[in-house]
C-alpha positions as CSV (number, residue, x, y, z in Angstrom):
1,X,3.6,-14.3,16.9
2,X,2.0,-10.9,17.0
3,X,2.2,-8.3,14.3
4,X,2.1,-4.7,15.6
5,X,0.3,-2.3,13.3
6,X,1.0,1.5,13.3
7,X,0.0,4.4,11.0
8,X,2.2,7.5,10.9
9,X,2.7,10.6,9.0
10,X,6.1,10.9,7.2
11,X,7.4,13.3,9.8
12,X,6.6,10.8,12.6
13,X,8.7,7.9,11.0
14,X,11.9,7.1,12.7
15,X,15.0,6.8,10.6
16,X,14.9,3.0,11.1
17,X,11.3,2.8,10.0
18,X,12.0,4.9,6.9
19,X,15.0,2.7,6.0
20,X,12.9,-0.5,6.7
21,X,10.0,0.5,4.5
22,X,12.1,1.7,1.7
23,X,14.1,-1.5,1.8
24,X,10.9,-3.6,1.7
25,X,9.6,-1.6,-1.2
26,X,12.9,-1.9,-3.1
27,X,13.1,-5.7,-2.3
28,X,9.6,-6.4,-3.7
29,X,8.8,-3.7,-6.3
30,X,12.2,-3.3,-7.9
31,X,14.2,-6.5,-7.3
32,X,11.6,-9.2,-7.0
33,X,9.4,-7.8,-9.8
34,X,12.4,-6.8,-11.8
35,X,11.0,-3.4,-12.4
36,X,13.4,-0.5,-12.4
37,X,11.5,2.7,-11.7
38,X,11.8,5.7,-9.4
39,X,10.2,4.4,-6.1
40,X,11.2,7.7,-4.5
41,X,8.5,9.8,-6.1
42,X,8.2,12.8,-3.6
43,X,4.8,11.5,-2.5
44,X,6.0,9.8,0.7
45,X,6.1,13.2,2.4
46,X,2.3,13.6,1.8
47,X,1.3,10.1,2.8
48,X,0.3,8.3,5.9
49,X,2.4,5.2,6.2
50,X,0.9,1.9,7.5
51,X,3.5,-0.4,9.1
52,X,3.1,-4.0,10.1
53,X,6.0,-5.0,12.3
54,X,7.1,-8.4,13.6
55,X,9.8,-8.3,16.2
56,X,10.5,-4.7,15.2
57,X,11.0,-5.6,11.5
58,X,8.6,-4.1,8.9
59,X,7.1,-7.0,7.1
60,X,4.0,-5.3,5.6
61,X,3.5,-1.8,4.4
62,X,1.2,0.6,2.5
63,X,0.9,4.3,2.1
64,X,-2.3,6.3,2.2
65,X,-3.3,9.6,0.5
66,X,-6.1,12.0,1.2
67,X,-8.3,13.0,-1.8
68,X,-6.4,15.1,-4.3
69,X,-2.9,13.9,-3.4
70,X,-2.9,11.0,-5.8
71,X,-6.5,10.4,-7.1
72,X,-9.6,12.5,-6.6
73,X,-10.6,10.2,-3.8
74,X,-8.6,8.8,-0.9
75,X,-6.2,6.1,-2.0
76,X,-4.0,3.3,-1.0
77,X,-0.7,2.5,-2.7
78,X,2.6,0.6,-2.4
79,X,0.8,-2.3,-0.7
80,X,3.5,-4.8,0.0
81,X,4.4,-7.8,2.2
82,X,7.8,-9.3,2.7
83,X,8.2,-12.5,0.6
84,X,9.4,-14.4,3.7
85,X,6.1,-13.8,5.5
86,X,3.5,-14.1,2.7
87,X,2.6,-17.6,4.0
88,X,1.0,-15.8,6.9
89,X,-1.7,-14.3,4.6
90,X,-1.4,-10.8,6.1
91,X,-2.2,-9.0,2.9
92,X,-5.9,-9.0,3.8
93,X,-5.1,-7.6,7.3
94,X,-2.8,-5.0,5.7
95,X,-5.5,-3.7,3.4
96,X,-8.2,-3.8,6.2
97,X,-5.9,-1.7,8.4
98,X,-5.2,0.7,5.5
99,X,-9.0,1.1,5.0
100,X,-9.5,1.7,8.7
101,X,-6.7,4.3,8.8
102,X,-8.2,6.1,5.7
103,X,-11.4,6.4,7.8
104,X,-9.4,7.6,10.9
105,X,-7.1,10.1,9.1
106,X,-9.3,11.4,6.3
107,X,-12.9,10.5,7.2
108,X,-13.5,9.2,3.6
109,X,-15.9,6.6,2.3
110,X,-14.4,6.0,-1.1
111,X,-11.0,4.7,-2.0
112,X,-9.2,4.4,-5.3
113,X,-6.3,2.1,-6.0
114,X,-4.1,1.3,-9.0
115,X,-3.9,-2.4,-8.6
116,X,-1.5,-4.8,-10.4
117,X,-3.8,-6.9,-12.6
118,X,-2.6,-10.2,-11.2
119,X,-4.0,-9.1,-7.8
120,X,-7.5,-8.3,-9.3
121,X,-9.2,-11.2,-7.5
122,X,-7.5,-10.4,-4.2
123,X,-8.8,-6.8,-4.2
124,X,-12.2,-7.9,-5.4
125,X,-12.4,-10.1,-2.4
126,X,-11.9,-7.0,-0.3
127,X,-14.8,-5.1,-1.9
128,X,-12.9,-3.2,-4.6
129,X,-14.4,-3.1,-8.1
130,X,-12.5,-2.6,-11.3
131,X,-13.1,0.7,-13.3
132,X,-12.1,1.1,-16.9
133,X,-9.4,-0.7,-18.9
134,X,-6.1,-2.1,-18.0
135,X,-3.0,0.1,-18.5
136,X,0.7,-0.1,-18.0
137,X,2.3,1.5,-15.0
138,X,6.1,1.1,-14.8
139,X,5.8,-1.7,-17.4
140,X,3.4,-3.7,-15.3
141,X,-0.3,-4.2,-16.2
142,X,-2.6,-2.3,-13.7
143,X,-6.2,-1.5,-13.4
144,X,-8.0,1.2,-11.4
145,X,-10.3,-0.1,-8.7
146,X,-12.7,1.7,-6.4
147,X,-14.3,0.7,-3.0
148,X,-17.3,2.5,-1.5
149,X,-18.3,1.8,2.1
């Protein structure tokens, strides 16, 4: 089993890819987490989209922003893996690919994320450090984290 990784600007996404990534985000962030919020936030058009595909199906995804589009630094958001494939432990690979693509696309050495608090240890294991206090984002506890490299 081989996961194919790609990074693309919004304008480069196919209709099938756009549908697939939106469906994955909806499935996890809205249905699984029981969190009704506007996922379509008009930021996708600015983002670089990292896609992890297995047999053509998007099973892992994140979106990347250059400094100033979301935070003052480059950032990673909407980090998600399909529930059916979480046993493959591809979250680490997804974040590593996202960091790699921030370097490729934006030539940045600092990344900010807004992490769901239950994932604090996961992101710490990848070199992110918490900054400040926890806060609610869409009704879910989050914390800002930063990685320098």
